[in-house]
C-alpha positions as CSV (number, residue, x, y, z in Angstrom):
1,X,0.7,-4.3,13.1
2,X,0.5,-6.7,10.2
3,X,0.9,-5.1,6.7
4,X,-0.5,-6.9,3.6
5,X,0.4,-5.9,0.0
6,X,-1.7,-7.1,-2.9
7,X,0.4,-6.4,-6.0
8,X,-1.5,-6.4,-9.3
9,X,-0.4,-6.0,-12.8
10,X,-1.9,-2.5,-12.9
11,X,-2.8,-1.6,-9.3
12,X,-1.4,-2.3,-5.9
13,X,-3.4,-2.4,-2.6
14,X,-1.7,-1.9,0.8
15,X,-3.6,-2.6,4.0
16,X,-2.8,-2.8,7.7
17,X,-4.4,-5.1,10.1
18,X,-4.6,-4.7,13.9
19,X,-3.9,-7.4,16.5
20,X,-7.6,-8.5,16.3
21,X,-7.4,-9.1,12.6
22,X,-9.5,-6.0,11.6
23,X,-8.4,-3.9,8.6
24,X,-7.3,-0.6,10.1
25,X,-6.6,1.2,6.9
26,X,-5.8,0.7,3.2
27,X,-4.5,2.6,0.1
28,X,-4.5,1.7,-3.6
29,X,-2.2,3.1,-6.3
30,X,-1.0,2.2,-9.8
31,X,1.7,-0.5,-9.8
32,X,5.0,1.0,-10.8
33,X,6.7,-0.9,-13.6
34,X,10.2,-0.4,-12.2
35,X,11.0,-2.6,-9.2
36,X,12.9,0.2,-7.3
37,X,9.9,2.5,-7.8
38,X,7.6,-0.2,-6.6
39,X,9.5,-0.8,-3.4
40,X,9.8,2.9,-2.7
41,X,6.1,3.5,-3.3
42,X,5.0,0.6,-1.1
43,X,7.3,1.6,1.7
44,X,6.0,5.2,1.6
45,X,2.5,3.9,1.7
46,X,3.2,1.6,4.6
47,X,4.9,4.4,6.6
48,X,1.9,6.7,6.0
49,X,-0.7,4.0,7.0
50,X,1.3,3.0,10.1
51,X,2.2,6.5,11.1
52,X,5.9,5.4,11.0
53,X,5.3,2.4,13.2
54,X,7.4,-0.6,12.2
55,X,5.3,-3.5,10.9
56,X,5.4,-6.7,12.9
57,X,4.8,-8.8,9.8
58,X,4.9,-8.0,6.0
59,X,2.9,-10.3,3.7
60,X,3.2,-9.6,-0.1
61,X,1.2,-11.0,-3.0
62,X,2.8,-11.1,-6.5
63,X,1.0,-12.0,-9.7
64,X,3.5,-14.6,-10.8
65,X,5.6,-17.6,-9.7
66,X,7.6,-17.1,-6.5
67,X,10.4,-19.2,-5.1
68,X,12.1,-18.3,-1.8
69,X,10.8,-14.8,-2.0
70,X,12.1,-14.2,-5.5
71,X,10.0,-13.7,-8.7
72,X,10.7,-16.6,-11.1
73,X,8.1,-15.4,-13.6
74,X,5.6,-12.6,-13.7
75,X,3.4,-12.4,-16.7
76,X,2.3,-8.8,-16.7
77,X,5.3,-7.3,-15.0
78,X,8.9,-7.7,-16.3
79,X,10.1,-8.6,-12.8
80,X,11.9,-12.0,-13.3
81,X,14.7,-12.3,-10.8
82,X,13.3,-9.6,-8.5
83,X,14.1,-10.5,-4.9
84,X,11.0,-9.1,-3.3
85,X,11.7,-10.4,0.2
86,X,15.3,-9.2,0.1
87,X,14.3,-5.7,-1.1
88,X,11.9,-5.1,1.7
89,X,14.2,-6.7,4.4
90,X,16.5,-3.8,3.9
91,X,13.7,-1.5,5.1
92,X,11.9,-3.4,7.7
93,X,13.1,-5.7,10.5
94,X,10.1,-8.0,10.4
95,X,9.2,-11.5,9.0
96,X,8.4,-11.1,5.3
97,X,6.3,-13.5,3.3
98,X,5.8,-13.5,-0.4
99,X,3.5,-15.7,-2.4
100,X,1.4,-15.9,-5.6
101,X,-1.7,-13.8,-5.6
102,X,-4.1,-16.5,-6.7
103,X,-2.8,-18.9,-4.0
104,X,-3.5,-16.2,-1.4
105,X,-6.9,-15.3,-2.8
106,X,-7.8,-19.0,-2.7
107,X,-6.7,-19.3,0.9
108,X,-8.9,-16.4,1.9
109,X,-11.9,-17.7,0.0
110,X,-11.5,-21.2,1.5
111,X,-11.3,-19.9,5.0
112,X,-14.6,-18.0,4.4
113,X,-16.4,-21.3,4.0
114,X,-18.1,-23.2,6.8
115,X,-17.5,-26.1,7.0
116,X,-14.1,-25.9,5.5
117,X,-13.9,-28.0,2.3
118,X,-11.2,-30.7,1.9
119,X,-10.1,-29.3,-1.4
120,X,-10.7,-25.9,-3.1
121,X,-9.8,-24.8,-6.6
122,X,-9.8,-21.0,-6.8
123,X,-9.8,-19.5,-10.3
124,X,-9.4,-15.8,-11.0
125,X,-10.4,-14.8,-14.5
126,X,-9.4,-11.3,-15.4
127,X,-6.5,-10.1,-17.7
128,X,-5.2,-13.7,-17.5
129,X,-6.3,-16.8,-15.6
130,X,-4.7,-17.6,-12.3
131,X,-5.3,-20.7,-10.1
132,X,-4.8,-21.6,-6.5
133,X,-5.3,-25.0,-4.9
134,X,-6.2,-25.1,-1.2
135,X,-6.1,-28.3,0.8
136,X,-7.5,-28.6,4.3
137,X,-7.4,-24.8,4.6
138,X,-3.8,-24.4,3.5
139,X,-2.1,-23.6,0.2
140,X,-1.2,-27.0,-1.2
141,X,2.6,-27.2,-1.1
142,X,2.7,-29.7,-4.0
143,X,0.6,-27.5,-6.2
144,X,1.7,-24.0,-5.1
145,X,3.5,-23.3,-8.4
146,X,0.6,-24.4,-10.6
147,X,-0.3,-22.1,-13.5
148,X,-3.8,-23.3,-14.5
149,X,-4.2,-20.5,-17.0
150,X,-1.2,-21.9,-19.0
151,X,-2.7,-25.4,-19.4
152,X,-2.7,-26.4,-23.0
153,X,-6.1,-27.4,-24.2
154,X,-7.8,-27.6,-27.6
155,X,-10.0,-24.7,-28.7
156,X,-11.0,-23.6,-32.2
157,X,-9.1,-26.5,-33.8
158,X,-5.8,-25.8,-32.2
159,X,-3.8,-26.3,-29.0
160,X,-3.8,-23.1,-27.0
161,X,-3.2,-21.8,-23.5
162,X,-6.5,-21.7,-21.6
163,X,-6.1,-18.0,-20.8
164,X,-5.4,-17.2,-24.4
165,X,-9.1,-17.7,-25.3
166,X,-11.0,-17.7,-22.0
167,X,-9.5,-14.8,-20.0
168,X,-11.0,-11.3,-19.7
169,X,-8.6,-9.9,-22.2
170,X,-9.4,-12.7,-24.7
171,X,-13.1,-12.1,-24.2
172,X,-12.7,-8.3,-24.9
173,X,-10.5,-9.1,-28.0
174,X,-13.0,-11.6,-29.5
175,X,-16.3,-10.1,-28.5
176,X,-15.3,-6.4,-28.8
177,X,-16.7,-5.5,-25.4
178,X,-15.9,-5.8,-21.7
179,X,-17.9,-8.3,-19.7
180,X,-19.9,-5.6,-18.1
181,X,-21.3,-4.7,-21.5
182,X,-22.2,-8.2,-22.6
183,X,-25.9,-8.9,-22.0
184,X,-26.8,-11.5,-24.7
185,X,-27.4,-15.0,-23.3
186,X,-26.0,-16.5,-26.5
187,X,-22.6,-14.7,-26.0
188,X,-22.4,-15.8,-22.4
189,X,-23.1,-19.4,-23.5
190,X,-20.1,-19.1,-25.8
191,X,-18.0,-17.7,-22.9
192,X,-19.1,-20.6,-20.7
193,X,-18.0,-23.0,-23.4
194,X,-14.5,-21.4,-23.5
195,X,-14.2,-21.5,-19.7
196,X,-15.3,-25.1,-19.6
197,X,-12.3,-26.3,-21.7
198,X,-9.8,-25.7,-18.9
199,X,-12.0,-27.3,-16.2
200,X,-12.6,-30.4,-18.3
201,X,-8.8,-30.9,-18.1
202,X,-8.3,-29.8,-14.5
203,X,-11.3,-31.4,-12.7
204,X,-10.3,-35.1,-13.4
205,X,-6.8,-34.3,-12.2
206,X,-7.6,-32.3,-9.0
207,X,-11.2,-33.4,-8.2
208,X,-11.8,-30.4,-5.9
209,X,-14.9,-30.3,-3.7
210,X,-15.6,-26.7,-4.9
211,X,-14.4,-24.3,-7.5
212,X,-14.5,-20.6,-6.6
213,X,-14.6,-17.9,-9.2
214,X,-12.9,-14.5,-8.7
215,X,-11.5,-11.8,-10.9
216,X,-13.4,-9.4,-13.2
217,X,-15.1,-12.3,-15.1
218,X,-15.9,-13.9,-11.7
219,X,-17.9,-10.8,-10.9
220,X,-20.4,-11.9,-13.7
221,X,-20.6,-15.5,-12.5
222,X,-24.4,-15.5,-12.6
223,X,-24.3,-15.0,-16.4
224,X,-22.5,-18.2,-17.2
225,X,-23.0,-20.4,-14.0
226,X,-25.9,-22.4,-15.3
227,X,-24.4,-23.1,-18.8
228,X,-21.0,-23.9,-17.4
229,X,-22.5,-26.4,-14.9
230,X,-24.5,-28.0,-17.7
231,X,-21.5,-28.4,-19.9
232,X,-19.4,-29.9,-17.1
233,X,-22.1,-32.3,-16.0
234,X,-22.6,-33.5,-19.6
235,X,-18.9,-33.8,-20.6
236,X,-17.0,-35.0,-17.5
237,X,-16.5,-38.8,-17.3
238,X,-19.5,-40.3,-15.5
239,X,-17.5,-41.5,-12.5
240,X,-16.1,-38.0,-11.9
241,X,-18.6,-35.6,-10.3
242,X,-18.8,-32.0,-11.2
243,X,-17.7,-29.9,-8.2
244,X,-19.9,-27.3,-6.7
245,X,-19.3,-23.9,-8.4
246,X,-19.4,-20.7,-6.4
247,X,-18.6,-17.0,-6.7
248,X,-15.9,-15.5,-4.5
249,X,-17.2,-14.0,-1.3
250,X,-14.7,-11.2,-1.4
251,X,-13.8,-10.8,-5.1
252,X,-12.1,-7.4,-4.6
253,X,-10.3,-8.1,-1.2
254,X,-9.6,-11.9,-1.3
255,X,-5.9,-11.4,-2.0
256,X,-5.4,-8.9,0.8
257,X,-7.2,-11.2,3.3
258,X,-5.2,-14.1,2.0
259,X,-2.0,-12.2,2.8
260,X,-3.3,-11.8,6.4
261,X,-4.1,-15.5,6.8
262,X,-0.9,-16.6,5.3
263,X,1.1,-14.5,7.6
264,X,-0.6,-15.4,10.9
265,X,-0.4,-19.1,10.0
266,X,3.4,-18.9,9.8
267,X,5.4,-19.8,13.0
268,X,7.8,-16.9,12.3
269,X,4.9,-14.4,12.7
270,X,3.9,-15.6,16.2
């Protein structure tokens, strides 16, 4: 039985998959801030979902930069230096995979497309902005540590991190409302302009076939899709085409399915 763990800055989702790849059960809970409490809560949840059966594979998503199963940086959780793989290996004798949540969400969303694009840029816009680059259906190893939300671009006359003015938290700060409460076309045009700034830097470098939008702001994609497409077509260099823009197929479950795909692709899970 494969177990997937989608760790978020505020909530964590644990799911189990059977041998046919069907989700057999899931449970969500607030993410503990303390790493020991996190490990204990995840393990208790796994044991409940599996009725005590030992997982055959454990695949874990973390909202930060990961190297060899260890958290290098985690923006919304003070977990730098946390050996995620090591902590769970003391509890389960099974292959353990740990990766960035945006990478894994991008993997799932790319696999949902038919035909499979050569290159996919997945962008999750919520509390911050996370990015994942998927090439030929796999997390691109050369770009797996990319942090698109931390690109430095010009906005409002100064150099800023993209997520500092275009993330969900920035939109709430500057517009005084959550995205669900914004209905004026003019305000969504302003949001599209903010979002476009990062893409005008990223598209010439990556030139993806498609950009997929996830996260809480991705849920409202239809409100800014047309304006964002217009801006990109007008402002990109004429020899660089605007990629196709699309909303995530599974905005709430992309990470958990990405955990599944990442695990079954790995030789150690065979």
